[in-house]
Structures are given as structure tokens and as C-alpha cells.
C-alpha positions, 0 to 999 in steps of 0.5 A: 500500500506504500504506492497509494501514499505517494504525493501527486499533483494533478490538473484539477480545472482548466479555468478561464485564465488559470490552470488549477492544480491540486496537490494530493498527499497523505499524512498519518493522522492516527499517530496524532490526537491533535486536530492542529497537526492536520492544519499545520501540515496542510498550511506548510504544504501550501506554503511550500507549493507557493514558494516552489512555484514562485522560484519557477516563475509562477505567481498567484493570479491577481483578481481582475475587475473590469469596469465598463462605462456604457453611458459614453 
């Protein structure tokens, strides 16, 4: 079952201006009784992903607001 626990990165969605990926990973939650453990690990993984993507020249998309003035 060790192969079932490998980290995977998959394309989750092809959106209008982004390619959304999902990072899948396994942690042994049975060894820890603290729910904080899960959130700490999840937060660290998310941070690591952002750091590595930034190193490779990828950045989080900015929210773009388009304002149209139809009165002119």
C-alpha cells in the first residue's frame, strides 16, 4: 500500500485564465490526537507549493475587475 501514499499533483480545472492544480498527499493522522497537526501540515504544504512555484516563475493570479462605462 506504500504506492497509494505517494504525493501527486494533478490538473484539477482548466479555468478561464488559470490552470488549477491540486496537490494530493497523505499524512498519518492516527499517530496524532491533535486536530492542529492536520492544519499545520496542510498550511506548510501550501506554503511550500507557493514558494516552489514562485522560484519557477509562477505567481498567484491577481483578481481582475473590469469596469465598463456604457453611458459614453
